[in-house]
C-alpha positions as CSV (number, residue, x, y, z in Angstrom):
1,M,0.0,0.0,0.0
2,A,1.4,3.4,-1.0
3,E,2.2,5.7,1.8
4,P,0.0,8.8,1.9
5,M,1.6,12.0,0.7
6,T,1.0,13.7,4.1
7,E,3.3,11.0,5.7
8,R,6.1,10.9,3.2
9,L,9.6,12.4,3.7
10,H,10.3,15.6,1.8
11,D,13.3,15.5,-0.5
12,L,15.0,18.3,1.5
13,A,14.5,16.6,4.9
14,P,17.6,14.4,5.1
15,G,20.2,16.2,7.2
16,L,17.8,19.0,8.4
17,D,18.9,18.7,12.0
18,D,22.5,19.4,11.0
19,W,21.7,22.6,9.1
20,P,22.3,26.2,10.4
21,P,19.0,27.9,11.4
22,D,19.0,30.3,8.4
23,V,19.2,27.4,6.0
24,I,16.4,25.6,7.8
25,A,14.3,28.8,7.6
26,G,14.8,29.1,3.9
27,H,13.8,25.4,3.3
28,L,10.8,25.8,5.5
29,L,9.7,28.8,3.5
30,T,10.2,26.9,0.2
31,A,8.1,24.0,1.6
32,Q,5.3,26.5,2.6
33,A,5.3,28.1,-0.8
34,E,5.1,24.6,-2.5
35,A,2.1,23.8,-0.3
36,L,0.4,27.1,-1.0
37,A,0.9,26.6,-4.8
38,A,-1.1,23.4,-4.6
39,V,-4.2,25.3,-3.8
40,A,-4.3,26.5,-7.4
41,H,-5.3,23.0,-8.5
42,A,-8.6,23.3,-6.6
43,L,-9.9,26.8,-7.7
44,P,-13.1,25.6,-9.4
45,E,-14.1,23.5,-6.4
46,I,-13.2,26.3,-3.9
47,A,-15.4,28.6,-5.9
48,R,-18.3,26.0,-5.7
49,G,-17.7,25.7,-2.0
50,G,-17.9,29.4,-1.4
51,G,-21.1,29.6,-3.4
52,L,-22.6,26.7,-1.5
53,M,-21.8,28.5,1.8
54,A,-23.6,31.6,0.6
55,D,-26.6,29.6,-0.7
56,T,-26.9,27.9,2.6
57,L,-27.0,31.1,4.7
58,T,-29.4,32.7,2.2
59,A,-31.8,29.7,2.6
60,G,-31.7,30.0,6.5
61,G,-29.3,27.2,7.2
62,R,-26.1,27.0,9.2
63,L,-22.4,26.6,8.4
64,I,-20.9,23.8,10.5
65,Y,-17.2,23.4,10.5
66,A,-16.0,19.9,11.6
67,A,-12.4,18.9,12.0
68,V,-9.6,17.5,14.2
69,G,-6.2,18.7,15.4
70,S,-4.4,21.3,13.3
71,S,-7.2,21.2,10.7
72,G,-9.6,22.0,13.5
73,L,-7.6,25.1,14.4
74,M,-7.8,26.2,10.8
75,A,-11.5,25.7,10.8
76,M,-11.9,27.6,14.1
77,A,-10.0,30.5,12.8
78,D,-12.2,30.9,9.7
79,A,-15.5,30.3,11.6
80,C,-14.7,32.8,14.3
81,E,-13.9,35.6,11.8
82,L,-17.2,35.4,10.0
83,A,-19.3,37.4,12.5
84,G,-16.9,40.4,12.8
85,T,-15.8,40.5,9.1
86,Y,-19.1,39.8,7.4
87,G,-21.7,40.4,10.0
88,I,-22.9,36.7,10.0
89,D,-25.0,35.9,13.1
90,P,-22.8,33.7,15.3
91,D,-25.9,31.5,15.8
92,R,-25.6,30.5,12.2
93,I,-22.1,29.1,12.7
94,S,-21.1,26.0,14.6
95,I,-17.6,24.5,15.2
96,L,-17.3,20.8,15.9
97,M,-13.8,19.8,16.9
98,A,-12.6,16.5,18.2
99,G,-12.1,16.9,22.0
100,G,-13.9,20.2,22.0
101,L,-12.5,23.7,21.3
102,P,-9.1,24.0,23.1
103,Q,-9.1,26.1,26.3
104,D,-5.4,25.9,26.7
105,A,-2.2,24.7,24.9
106,A,-3.2,21.0,25.4
107,M,-4.4,19.4,22.1
108,P,-5.7,15.9,22.7
109,G,-4.9,13.3,20.0
110,G,-6.9,10.3,20.8
111,T,-10.2,12.1,20.3
112,E,-9.9,12.1,16.5
113,D,-10.6,8.3,16.6
114,D,-13.8,8.8,18.7
115,R,-16.8,8.1,16.4
116,Q,-19.2,8.3,19.3
117,E,-18.1,11.8,20.2
118,A,-18.5,12.7,16.5
119,A,-22.0,11.2,16.5
120,T,-22.9,13.2,19.5
121,A,-21.5,16.4,18.1
122,A,-23.3,15.9,14.9
123,G,-26.7,15.6,16.7
124,T,-28.0,19.0,15.6
125,I,-27.1,18.8,11.8
126,T,-30.1,19.1,9.6
127,A,-30.8,19.0,5.8
128,D,-30.7,22.9,5.8
129,D,-27.0,23.0,6.9
130,A,-23.7,23.0,5.0
131,V,-21.0,21.0,6.8
132,I,-17.4,21.9,6.0
133,L,-15.1,19.0,6.9
134,L,-11.3,19.2,7.1
135,S,-8.8,16.4,7.5
136,A,-5.3,16.5,6.1
137,S,-5.2,12.7,5.7
138,G,-8.9,12.5,4.8
139,T,-9.1,9.4,7.0
140,T,-9.7,10.5,10.6
141,P,-12.7,8.7,12.0
142,Y,-14.2,11.8,13.7
143,A,-14.5,13.7,10.5
144,L,-15.7,10.6,8.5
145,E,-18.4,9.9,11.1
146,I,-19.7,13.5,10.9
147,A,-19.6,13.4,7.1
148,R,-21.6,10.1,7.2
149,I,-24.3,11.6,9.5
150,A,-24.5,14.8,7.6
151,Q,-25.0,13.1,4.3
152,A,-27.6,10.7,5.7
153,R,-29.6,13.8,7.0
154,G,-29.4,15.5,3.6
155,A,-27.0,18.2,4.5
156,A,-24.6,19.6,1.9
157,T,-20.9,18.7,2.6
158,I,-17.7,20.4,1.6
159,A,-14.8,18.0,2.1
160,I,-11.2,19.4,2.3
161,A,-8.3,17.0,2.4
162,N,-4.8,16.7,1.1
163,N,-4.4,13.1,0.0
164,K,-5.6,11.6,-3.2
165,G,-8.5,9.2,-2.9
166,A,-9.2,10.3,0.7
167,P,-12.4,8.6,2.1
168,L,-13.6,12.0,3.2
169,F,-14.4,12.8,-0.4
170,D,-16.8,10.0,-0.7
171,G,-20.3,11.3,-1.2
172,A,-19.3,15.0,-0.7
173,T,-21.3,17.7,-2.4
174,V,-18.0,19.5,-3.0
175,A,-14.6,17.7,-2.8
176,I,-11.6,19.9,-2.5
177,R,-8.3,18.1,-2.8
178,L,-5.2,20.1,-1.9
179,P,-2.3,18.1,-3.4
180,T,0.4,19.4,-1.1
181,P,3.9,17.8,-1.2
182,P,5.3,16.0,1.8
183,E,6.0,18.1,4.9
184,L,9.6,19.1,5.6
185,I,8.8,17.6,9.1
186,A,7.2,14.4,8.0
187,G,3.5,14.2,9.0
188,S,3.4,17.6,10.6
189,T,0.4,18.8,8.7
190,R,0.0,22.0,10.8
191,M,2.7,23.2,8.4
192,G,2.2,22.9,4.6
193,A,-1.1,21.1,4.6
194,G,-2.4,23.5,7.2
195,T,-1.3,26.6,5.2
196,A,-3.1,25.2,2.2
197,Q,-6.3,24.6,4.2
198,K,-6.2,28.0,5.7
199,A,-5.8,29.7,2.3
200,T,-8.7,27.5,1.0
201,L,-11.0,28.5,3.9
202,N,-10.1,32.2,3.5
203,M,-10.9,32.0,-0.2
204,M,-14.2,30.2,0.3
205,S,-15.5,32.5,3.0
206,T,-14.5,35.5,0.9
207,I,-16.4,34.2,-2.1
208,M,-19.3,33.6,0.2
209,G,-19.0,37.3,1.4
210,V,-19.1,38.6,-2.2
211,A,-22.1,36.4,-3.0
212,L,-24.0,37.7,0.0
213,G,-23.3,41.3,-0.9
214,H,-21.0,41.8,2.1
215,I,-18.0,43.0,0.0
216,H,-18.0,46.1,-2.1
217,D,-14.9,47.2,-4.0
218,G,-12.8,45.1,-1.6
219,M,-14.4,46.6,1.5
220,M,-16.2,44.6,4.1
221,V,-19.4,46.6,4.1
222,N,-21.3,44.3,6.5
223,L,-18.7,44.3,9.3
224,R,-19.8,44.8,12.9
225,A,-18.2,48.0,14.1
226,D,-17.9,47.0,17.8
227,N,-14.6,48.7,18.6
228,A,-12.8,51.9,17.8
229,K,-10.7,50.5,15.0
230,L,-13.8,49.0,13.2
231,E,-15.8,52.2,13.8
232,H,-13.0,54.1,12.1
233,R,-12.9,51.5,9.2
234,A,-16.7,51.8,8.8
235,A,-16.6,55.6,8.6
236,T,-13.7,55.4,6.1
237,M,-15.7,53.1,3.9
238,I,-18.7,55.3,3.9
239,A,-16.6,58.3,3.0
240,R,-14.7,56.4,0.2
241,I,-17.9,55.2,-1.4
242,T,-20.1,58.3,-1.1
243,G,-17.6,61.2,-0.6
244,S,-19.5,62.2,2.6
245,P,-17.7,64.7,4.8
246,D,-19.5,63.4,7.9
247,P,-19.7,59.6,7.6
248,R,-20.0,59.1,11.4
249,A,-23.3,61.0,11.4
250,H,-24.7,58.6,8.9
251,L,-23.3,55.6,10.7
252,A,-25.1,56.8,13.9
253,A,-28.3,57.4,12.0
254,A,-28.1,53.8,10.7
255,N,-27.5,52.4,14.2
256,G,-23.9,51.4,13.3
257,A,-24.9,49.4,10.2
258,V,-22.6,50.2,7.4
259,K,-24.8,49.4,4.4
260,P,-27.7,51.6,5.2
261,A,-25.3,54.3,6.3
262,I,-23.8,54.3,2.8
263,L,-27.2,54.8,1.3
264,L,-28.1,57.6,3.7
265,A,-24.8,59.3,2.8
266,A,-25.6,58.8,-0.9
267,G,-28.9,60.5,-0.6
268,A,-31.6,58.1,0.8
269,D,-34.3,60.1,2.5
270,N,-34.4,58.0,5.7
271,L,-33.4,54.7,7.2
272,D,-36.6,53.0,6.1
273,Q,-35.9,53.9,2.4
274,A,-32.3,52.7,2.8
275,E,-33.3,49.4,4.2
276,A,-36.0,49.0,1.5
277,L,-33.4,49.6,-1.2
278,L,-31.1,46.9,0.5
279,A,-33.9,44.5,0.7
280,A,-34.8,44.9,-3.0
281,S,-31.1,44.5,-4.0
282,G,-30.6,41.4,-1.9
283,G,-28.1,43.3,0.2
284,H,-25.9,44.4,-2.6
285,I,-24.7,48.0,-2.2
286,R,-23.8,48.4,-5.9
287,A,-27.4,47.6,-7.0
288,A,-28.9,49.6,-4.2
289,L,-26.9,52.7,-5.1
290,A,-27.9,52.3,-8.7
291,A,-31.5,52.2,-7.7
292,L,-31.1,55.3,-5.5
293,K,-29.5,57.5,-8.3
294,P,-32.8,58.3,-10.1
295,R,-34.2,59.5,-6.8
296,A,-31.2,61.5,-5.7
């Protein structure tokens, strides 16, 4: 049986422990770049995954991230950013991680084999949800059990793994294989495989944000301005898009919501009109601004 790519030895690995630190650093960077380049092989599937995430939220379903170990940390990082970056209700996002979300630096290993824990964690999955599954090897029992349950309940599944022919791809709505080369530290998939997974998740959730109308000209117009930095960012976006000299006043009039504040700054008569324009445009600022122009 062929050894999985995630367990093989990298060509640069022999003698690594005898190299000077700057040489090690250079080879590590090379290995990371090789892993990141592998993401290009999956661009169509990544685009499909992002669209599926957007469709799921639009239809009222949830995004459920399910993973183990380092892949779980990548999943958690993406999931926890969605509320602040795109204003996604945290109740529409769930994170299932073998052993539970870490509370300290201890990362349990045996839990990735626990199918019963996976079955319990998957208890709330419904046909309305999209389940995003990550496993570098694509063979971990925890992820496979959640995939099985999700598919049996009619949920959409997006499977992300790094090995060819991974069982995690079986039956997936979207299968994303990231053909990363062997790790410079054999089997340490927090490195190259993790980098590729993180980039993939970033790309999918950004494509989702575009589809939902939460990005305009590269600006996150549905962010939650809940601190001074984000309030400044929100005001800057309003000024950039509309040329308003007093964006904070419009932001206050819109109760801190950036999209209606943009429309108020662009000439909407009141908050009700701004929100009606957004509803008619499906939340897309460009279309809402175009509809406002004849009235301005």
